[in-house]
N, C-alpha and C positions, 0 to 999 in steps of 0.2 A: 504494500500500500504506500502511495506517495505521501510525502510530507504535507502537501496541499490537501489531500483527501483526509489525512489524519486530523489536520487543523479544522477542516469543515465539520467532521464528526464531533470533535471536541467542542466546537462552538455550538453545534446543534444540541448536544447533550447539556451543555451549560445553560443554554437558553431555555430548554424544556424544564430543567430543574428550577431555574430562576422564576419562570412563569408560574410553575406549580407552587413554589414557596410564596410568591406574592398573592396567589389566589387564596391560600390558607390564611395569610395575614389579613386580607380583606374580609374573609369570612369571620375571623376572630374579632375584628373591629366592628362588624355588623352585629355580632352576638352581644347579648347583655349579660354574659357570664364569663368566668375566668377558666372555663374548662378547655382543654386542648382537644385536638383531633383524636388522640388515643382514647380519651374518655368517651367521646361520641361513638367511636368504633365499638367500644365495649357495650354501650347502651344499645346501639343498632343490632349487635349480635344477639342481645337478649330479646329485642323486639322480634328478630327473625326466627330464633330458635326456642324462645320461651325459657323457662327455668333451666339453668345449666350449671354444671360443675365448673369452678374456676379453672381447673386444669384443662378442660375441654375448650373453654374460651381462649385461654392462652395459646393452646396448640393451633386453633383455627386462625387466630390473629397474628401468629408468629411472635408472641410476646413471651418473655421469661415469666415463670411463676412469680418471681419477686416483683416484677414490674406490674403484673396484674393485681397482686395484693395491694400495692401502693395505689393503683388507680381505683380499685374497688373500695378501699378505705375512704377515699375522698367522696366517691359516689354514694356510699352508705351514709356518711356524715351529712351529706346534702339531702338525704331522703329520696334519692333518685333510684336506688336499688335497695333490696333487703337481702339479708343472709338467712339461710335456714339450715339447721343440722338435720341429717338423715336420722329418722327415728330408730332404725335398726343398727346403723353404724355411725356412731358419734364423730368418727374421724372424717366422715364425708360431709362436705358442705355444698350448698346450692345457692346460686344467686338468681334473683328475679327482678325485673324492672317494675317500678311503681308507676302510678298514673302520672305523677310529676315528671318522671323520667321519660315516659312516652311523649308527653307534651314538649319537653325540651328537645327530644330527638326530632320531632316533627318541625319545630321551629328551626333547628339547625339545618335540617334538610331543605326547608324553604329558603333560608338564608343562603345556602349553597347554590340553589337554583338561581337566585337573584344575582349572585356574584358571577356565575357562569354566563347568565343571560347578558349582563353588562359587558363582560369580556368578549363574548362571541359576537356582540353587536358591532364590533370593530372590523369584522371580516365578512366578506360577501357569502351568500348561500353557496356559490360554487367553491369558494375556499373552504367553507365548512365541510362540504361533501368530499373534497380532496383530502382534507385533514382526517376525516373519518376513514376514508379508504386506506390512508397511510397507517393509521393506528390499528386498523383491522389486520393489515399485513404484518405489522410488528407483533401483534397479539398472537396471530397464527404461528409466526416463527418461534415465539417464546413457548407456545403450547407444545410445539413439536420437539423442542430440545429438552 
């Protein structure tokens, strides 16, 4: 691969990461809470899967058990999730989302849609279609490897 090609790929990757980071920052500024994207991912997983063991959530989200413990502690203190011990095996714990947690996830989702809508309003429908095609190709390539 030529140096020019390497530079172009580096610039492309850097720009993708920069745009993604800025989108997260805009989303956080729009939100009226101090939770990060990782907290929202945990809440969304509980919305999708229902009551779950912390170890299962950590595995699905590719978090360490320690980081999930840290995240769930903050979510529990905020009343967004609750912990429950298994009746038969006291070592086994479960997490479930509260109504307040569902409300927060829905708001975060809608805030995210607005941030993306604002961002993508700067490119034409044709550019959006091309970008979608490119990302589908990249997703296919990653899925095959």
